[in-house]
C-alpha positions in Angstrom: -11.6 -7.8 -8.1 -8.2 -5.4 -7.1 -7.1 -7.6 -4.1 -7.8 -11.2 -6.5 -6.0 -9.5 -9.0 -3.2 -8.7 -6.5 -2.7 -12.2 -5.4 -2.4 -13.9 -8.9 0.8 -11.6 -9.0 2.1 -12.5 -5.6 1.4 -16.2 -6.6 3.1 -16.0 -9.6 0.2 -15.4 -11.8 0.1 -12.9 -15.2 -3.2 -10.3 -15.2 -4.3 -7.6 -17.4 -4.6 -4.3 -15.5 -5.7 -1.3 -16.9 -3.4 2.4 -17.0 -3.7 5.6 -18.3 -2.4 4.9 -21.5 -3.3 1.2 -22.5 -3.4 -2.1 -20.7 -1.2 -3.7 -19.6 0.4 -7.6 -18.8 1.5 -7.4 -14.9 3.3 -10.3 -13.3 5.6 -10.3 -10.2 8.9 -8.0 -11.8 11.2 -9.4 -9.6 9.5 -12.9 -10.3 12.2 -15.0 -13.4 9.5 -17.7 -13.4 6.6 -14.6 -13.8 8.4 -12.7 -16.1 9.4 -15.5 -18.5 5.6 -15.9 -18.6 4.8 -12.3 -20.1 7.1 -12.9 -22.3 5.6 -16.4 -23.6 2.3 -15.1 -23.5 3.4 -12.0 -25.7 5.5 -13.8 -27.6 8.0 -11.2 -27.5 11.8 -12.2 -27.9 13.5 -12.8 -24.7 15.9 -9.8 -26.4 13.5 -7.1 -25.8 13.1 -6.0 -22.1 10.4 -5.3 -20.6 9.5 -2.5 -18.5 8.7 -2.6 -14.3 5.8 -0.2 -12.8 5.7 1.1 -9.5 3.4 2.6 -7.1 5.7 5.5 -5.4 8.7 6.7 -5.0 9.9 4.6 -2.2 8.7 1.6 -4.4 11.2 3.1 -7.4 14.4 3.6 -5.1 13.9 0.0 -4.2 14.6 -1.1 -8.2 16.6 1.7 -9.4 19.4 3.8 -8.6 18.7 7.4 -9.1 20.5 10.3 -6.7 17.9 13.1 -4.9 18.7 15.0 -8.4 17.3 12.5 -9.9 14.1 12.0 -7.9 13.5 16.0 -7.9 13.6 15.6 -11.5 11.0 12.5 -11.5 8.5 14.6 -9.2 7.6 16.8 -11.8 6.7 13.6 -14.5 5.4 11.2 -12.4 3.1 9.4 -11.8 1.8 10.0 -15.4 2.1 8.2 -19.1 5.6 9.0 -18.9 8.2 5.6 -19.0 11.8 6.1 -17.7 15.0 4.1 -18.5 17.0 4.4 -15.2 20.0 2.1 -13.7 18.8 -1.0 -12.1 19.4 -2.7 -9.1 20.6 -6.0 -8.4 17.0 -7.2 -7.4 15.7 -7.0 -10.9 16.2 -9.8 -12.6 18.6 -9.8 -15.8 15.4 -11.4 -17.8 13.1 -7.9 -17.7 15.8 -6.1 -18.9 17.6 -8.7 -21.4 20.7 -8.3 -19.7 20.7 -4.4 -19.5 22.0 -2.6 -17.0 19.2 -0.4 -17.5 15.5 -0.9 -16.8 12.2 0.6 -17.8 9.9 2.4 -15.0 6.2 3.4 -15.0 4.5 4.9 -12.6 1.3 5.3 -14.1 -1.1 7.7 -13.4 -4.5 5.4 -12.5 -5.9 4.1 -9.7 -6.7 0.9 -10.2 -3.2 0.0 -11.1 -1.7 1.7 -8.4 -3.9 -0.1 -5.8 -3.0 -3.2 -7.4 1.1 -2.3 -7.4 0.5 -1.3 -3.6 -0.4 -4.5 -2.8 1.5 -6.7 -4.9 4.8 -4.8 -5.5 6.8 -4.3 -8.5 5.4 -5.3 -11.6 5.7 -5.7 -15.2 4.3 -3.5 -17.3 4.1 -3.6 -20.8 1.1 -4.0 -23.7 -1.1 -6.7 -23.4 -0.9 -7.7 -26.9 0.8 -10.1 -28.7 4.0 -8.6 -30.1 3.6 -6.7 -33.4 -0.3 -6.0 -32.2 -1.8 -3.2 -31.7 -2.2 -2.4 -27.9 -5.7 -2.6 -26.0 -7.0 0.5 -24.8 -10.1 -1.3 -22.9 -10.5 -4.7 -21.5 -13.1 -5.4 -23.9 -10.4 -4.5 -26.8 -7.8 -7.7 -25.3 -7.3 -10.1 -28.0 -8.3 -13.6 -27.2 -5.1 -15.0 -27.8 -4.0 -13.1 -24.5 -7.1 -13.2 -22.6 -7.5 -17.1 -22.3 -4.0 -17.4 -21.1 -3.8 -14.9 -18.3 -5.2 -15.1 -14.9 -7.7 -12.5 -14.6 -8.2 -9.4 -16.6 -9.1 -6.4 -14.4 -11.9 -3.8 -16.3 -11.0 0.0 -15.4 -12.8 1.5 -18.4 -11.3 2.9 -21.5 -7.9 4.2 -21.3 -7.5 8.0 -20.8 -4.7 8.4 -23.5 -5.1 5.4 -25.7 -1.1 5.3 -26.7 1.9 4.1 -25.7 4.2 5.9 -23.2 6.7 8.6 -23.7 10.3 7.2 -23.0 12.5 9.2 -21.3 16.3 7.9 -20.3 17.1 9.3 -17.4 21.0 9.6 -17.6 20.6 12.0 -20.7 17.5 13.6 -20.4 16.7 12.5 -23.8 13.4 11.2 -25.3 14.1 8.2 -26.7 10.2 6.9 -27.6 7.3 9.9 -27.8 4.2 8.5 -26.7 1.8 9.9 -24.4 2.8 12.5 -21.6 5.5 13.8 -24.3 4.6 17.5 -23.4 5.0 17.2 -20.2 8.4 15.2 -20.4 9.3 17.9 -22.8 8.9 20.8 -20.8 10.8 18.9 -17.7 13.7 18.3 -19.8 14.1 21.9 -21.3 
């Protein structure tokens, strides 16, 4: 199931995959057409950026401009339910970031998600719901409008946190959006 899901992603497809926070829509984050499909499936305005997910710090360094100081800091909170806003590298397409020089990065603490990303490379990290609807916290709660438009739904059980990740601005070391992992992020920046 994991290898099959990764093959869909590599081939330009879109999957629903589990994380410790909520279920996400996964596509090759470096492929503009695949990212466009995610926007269409979510009915998300192109002006709202989508995060990307990595499975290790080397992959993070390939897509983001981070110093050794930044990496030392990130190792205190990742992997886990915290997203970080960082300066992107040119490999990251502008469509993903809505033209911003910054990209939101997730390094999930979920074995299934990490195995898919290990095989497929960086994937999109956005909740598997229509924009404005509640995010699914189990494979069974993925709505038919999403389920019918993706290539695969990977069932990883119920999400541990059941809420979106905390978003942290890495440069300013401040919380932009509280969510799962807030305590860990607050402790790291204090």
